Each structure stands twice: as structure tokens, then as C-alpha cells.
C-alpha atoms as one frame of an Amber mdcrd trajectory, in Angstrom:
protein
 -15.210   8.996 -12.154 -16.164   5.775 -13.929 -15.543   3.292 -11.104 -15.749
   0.201 -13.299 -13.244   1.580 -15.809 -10.887   2.818 -13.091 -10.932  -0.560
 -11.328 -10.176  -2.330 -14.616  -7.255   0.055 -15.216  -6.020  -0.538 -11.668
  -6.155  -4.313 -12.114  -4.318  -4.123 -15.436  -1.555  -1.710 -14.400  -0.928
  -2.425 -10.719  -1.877  -6.083 -10.380  -1.633  -8.041 -13.625   1.135  -5.731
 -14.883   2.754  -5.218 -11.470   6.313  -3.965 -11.118   8.689  -4.981  -8.277
   8.332  -2.705  -5.254  11.976  -2.903  -4.180  15.449  -3.519  -5.649  15.607
  -7.040  -4.206  12.207  -8.161  -5.539  10.996  -9.695  -8.789   7.528 -10.188
 -10.225   6.666 -13.567 -11.725   3.695 -14.702 -13.785   3.041 -18.421 -13.388
  -0.064 -19.710 -15.122  -2.990 -17.637 -13.891  -1.108 -16.063 -10.993   1.072
 -12.949 -10.703   3.240 -12.914  -7.581   6.135 -11.000  -6.098   9.138 -12.831
  -4.675  11.457 -10.825  -2.449  13.964 -11.201   0.350  12.930 -11.921   3.922
  12.883  -8.136   4.492  10.575  -7.473   1.525   6.959  -8.176   0.620   6.251
 -11.666  -0.691   2.836 -12.488  -2.028   0.167 -12.952  -4.672  -0.868  -9.789
  -6.504  -3.348 -10.913  -9.156  -5.143 -14.068 -10.250  -7.446 -15.211 -13.031
  -8.958 -18.260 -11.381 -12.193 -20.200 -11.453 -13.674 -23.002  -9.363 -11.755
 -25.628 -11.323  -8.324 -23.998 -11.052  -8.362 -22.242  -7.656  -7.339 -25.063
  -5.310  -4.387 -26.151  -7.466  -3.170 -22.547  -7.744  -3.384 -22.113  -3.967
  -1.412 -25.302  -3.357   1.255 -24.252  -5.869   1.781 -20.874  -4.179   2.056
 -22.486  -0.745   4.631 -24.957  -2.057   6.588 -22.198  -3.779   6.905 -19.767
  -0.879   7.283 -22.314   1.911   9.955 -24.000  -0.199  12.337 -21.248   0.819
  10.812 -20.510   4.215   8.881 -17.358   3.370   5.784 -16.011   5.013   3.606
 -14.581   2.245   0.379 -12.698   1.630  -2.412 -13.419  -0.797  -3.984 -10.034
  -1.499  -7.629 -10.874  -2.166  -9.896  -8.249  -3.714 -13.661  -8.180  -3.400
 -14.216  -8.735  -7.115 -11.740 -11.631  -7.484 -13.033 -14.998  -8.666 -14.135
 -17.510  -7.715 -16.598 -16.017  -5.236 -15.508 -18.440  -2.483 -11.765 -17.818
  -2.889 -11.488 -16.419   0.640 -12.969 -19.591   2.100 -10.613 -21.721   0.030
  -7.630 -19.723   1.307  -8.771 -20.153   4.917  -9.231 -23.887   4.384  -5.663
 -24.055   3.038  -4.197 -22.517   6.202  -4.232 -18.780   5.484  -5.298 -16.296
   8.153  -7.502 -13.389   7.065  -6.492  -9.928   8.274  -8.906  -6.981   8.697
 -10.647  -5.965   5.496  -9.657  -2.650   3.929 -11.294  -0.525   1.227  -9.523
   0.268  -2.022 -10.152   3.969  -2.572  -9.126   5.998  -5.604  -9.066   9.771
  -6.061  -7.759  12.250  -8.574  -4.366  13.715  -7.730  -5.512  17.168  -8.827
  -8.794  16.927  -6.920 -10.066  18.675  -3.754  -7.479  16.934  -1.598  -4.939
  19.574  -2.696  -6.510  22.230  -0.440  -5.647  20.592   2.919  -2.860  22.279
   4.891  -1.144  21.287   8.179  -2.376  22.860  11.421  -0.508  25.750  12.974
   2.800  24.727  14.546   3.208  21.607  12.391   5.584  21.437   9.443   6.055
  18.701   6.877   9.606  17.519   6.261  10.632  15.498   3.167  12.499  12.283
   3.995  15.615  11.742   1.902  18.153  10.014   4.156  18.618   7.529   6.990
  17.916  10.131   9.675  14.565  10.916   8.094  13.738   7.229   7.734  14.399
   6.769  11.438  11.801   9.469  12.169   9.252   7.675   9.965   9.937   4.402
  11.773   9.624   6.100  15.172   6.197   7.463  14.248   4.954   4.171  12.819
   5.959   2.193  15.878   4.183   4.674  18.161   1.094   5.027  15.954   0.541
   1.370  15.081   2.290  -0.412  17.960   4.185  -2.719  15.602   7.816  -3.370
  14.812   8.843  -1.325  11.764  12.297  -2.754  11.045  11.044  -4.177   7.733
   9.705  -0.764   6.726  13.054   0.810   7.584  14.919  -1.668   5.383  12.511
  -1.251   2.458  12.449   2.540   2.580  16.228   2.861   2.819  16.665   0.475
  -0.116  14.101   2.355  -2.219  15.643   5.763  -1.502  19.105   4.462  -2.368
  18.214   2.568  -5.540  15.339   4.522  -7.068  14.511   7.725  -5.169  12.284
   9.042  -7.979   9.693   6.335  -7.238   9.075   7.114  -3.568   8.031  10.214
  -1.619   8.268   9.935   2.155   7.318  12.669   4.622   7.219  13.235   8.345
   5.217  15.881  10.226   7.042  17.656  13.051   5.471  19.555  15.950   8.073
  21.589  17.851  10.711  19.279  16.415   8.944  16.097  17.524   7.796  13.621
  14.861   4.036  13.154  15.219   2.920  11.757  11.851   4.470  10.122   8.786
   3.523   8.647   5.435   4.918   7.655   2.060   3.869   7.510  -1.588   5.018
   4.940  -4.119   5.047   6.013  -7.777   4.633   3.376 -10.478   6.407   4.458
 -13.688   4.440   3.971 -16.885   1.053   4.045 -15.105  -1.374   6.742 -14.004
  -1.306   5.620 -10.365   0.536   6.695  -7.245  -0.063   4.692  -4.071  -0.468
   6.306  -0.651   0.839   4.096   2.153   1.526   4.108   5.856  -0.246   7.279
   6.923  -0.067   7.200  10.709  -0.324   9.791  13.498   0.604   9.322  17.145
  -2.480   9.220  19.351  -2.060  12.589  21.073  -2.041  14.410  17.715  -4.962
  12.713  15.990  -8.024  14.694  14.936  -6.107  17.887  14.114  -5.937  17.566
  10.345  -2.380  16.251  10.029  -3.423  13.122   8.122  -5.344  15.317   5.647
  -2.289  17.512   5.202  -0.009  14.564   4.462  -2.479  13.275   1.872  -2.549
  16.724   0.262   1.235  17.026   0.267   1.597  13.708  -1.539  -1.237  14.527
  -3.945   0.547  17.689  -5.037   3.775  15.736  -5.501   1.960  13.134  -7.612
   0.239  15.745  -9.785   3.523  17.582 -10.345   5.050  14.321 -11.599   2.206
  13.678 -14.028   0.282  11.007 -12.098  -3.480  11.197 -12.441  -4.835   8.895
  -9.732  -4.105   8.216  -6.073  -4.939   4.826  -4.563  -5.208   3.913  -0.900
  -5.938   0.680   0.952  -7.982   2.441   3.615  -8.736   1.240   7.111 -12.142
   2.059   8.570 -10.642   5.013  10.477  -9.227   6.587   7.307 -12.118   5.987
   4.930 -14.376   8.862   6.127 -11.492  11.346   5.883 -10.588  10.185   2.388
 -14.209  10.356   1.227 -14.355  13.998   2.338 -11.206  14.593   0.286 -12.812
  13.261  -2.868 -11.720   9.606  -2.811 -14.231   6.958  -3.881 -14.433   3.320
  -2.711 -14.146   0.928  -5.651 -13.714  -2.494  -4.007 -12.449  -4.173  -0.852
  -9.142  -5.883  -0.217  -8.306  -8.467   2.432  -4.785  -9.720   3.170  -4.608
 -13.478   3.739  -1.343 -14.469   5.449   0.381 -17.836   5.270   3.196 -18.665
   7.685   5.931 -21.165   6.743
């Protein structure tokens, strides 16, 4: 895999050429910034920039004014190769709070990841309705310890409006939901995004996360997508590397509260 070429393709298709991630969102290009504006339940933030030392501070101030103008918390998704080199410091100085750094990892949908299967006694159930979404939310709240009402709203809206662009799954052990994840497909690109893979603590280390990655990889390959991308936490990165994913850059969410 040519990492430089893949990263350039990723930037072009998923950042500069981003598509809205929900029915109630729109993507705007204003000057050297591409941002998504959504409802209070959706994701609001900056997706891509083409800034330099002379233009960065004015662009930051404009985004703050825009989103706080209608009372929205928003995220500036900063990548390790974004310019200028001190953009993270400038965001912090402007009142943003940096969240834990993640690694952008990319793998081939038809790669070695396809061989992973769930452990004995665990079955993977496709999520297609509100009952399934509730199981996903239950897992996420137990696995991550966070409120998942926003996820519930977004997933229900996506399944209702455009079900061909999302694949959600939950892993059941004796009928109990123990792991869940989703995949977002971006029409017109080669990329499918893997999101939200989480397993409740008592079931970690048994290969369920690997199996959910494999399940989504097969679904992506069947639909003609070539690459899988993941914003990986430090706990997921070693597993993904063993499955053939390669780190291509870092990404750090910077949050701004109204």
C-alpha cells in the first residue's frame, strides 16, 4: 500500500469532498475550510482545511463565530499532517480542548481481516430497526461509560433515510448483547469507515472485536468498497495492525463549547 497516495485520496474524498453524514446535516465550503453543520443531535465540526500561518487565526475565529452563533458545540478534527504545524496550539489558545489522540488506520477490505470469525457461542446480528439500535446503544453505554442518546438518534435517522449507507451489527452471547459496531459507506468513493467498535469488559480479549471488523470488511467488499478506515484508539491499534491495517497519520479532536 502506498501510504502517501492513500492519504491523499482519503483527504480528497472524505475530507475536502466530504458528504453529509446524516439526513439533517449539510457540508459547507467557506474559503479554505470544509465544515459540517447539523442539528444539535448530529456532528458539527471542521473536516478539512487548507491553511497557513497567515490565514489560520482568522479561520479559527470565523468557525467559532459561526457555530457559537447558533449555540452549537463543535469539533475541529485536526490531522497530524495538517498545516500550519502549530495549528493545535492555535486551537488551544482559542479555547478548544484537545481530546485523546487517535491513529488513522487504513486497510484493504479484501485483505486478511476477512478470516476472523466470532468465538464459539457468539453470533453476529445485523441491526435494521429500533430494537436493534437499542441493543447497540446498550452495549456502547456499558463499554464506554458514556451517554449514547446522540448515537441512537443518528443511527435511527440513517437507517430510516438511507439504509444502504450504514451497516450496524451487534454480537450476542446467549442472547445478551456484548459487543457492537457500525460501518458508514461513502457513495462515490473507495472508502468505508469503521466506527464505534466496543465490547463490554467481561467479554474483551476473546476475538469479538476482530470478528466484527471482519464482518464489516466482507460487507464492504461485497458492495465494491476497496478500503476500510478507522480512527483507532491505542487499545484497538495493535489488533488492527495484526489484521493488515496500516497507520497513515494521527487525528486529534479539538472541542469547542458554546
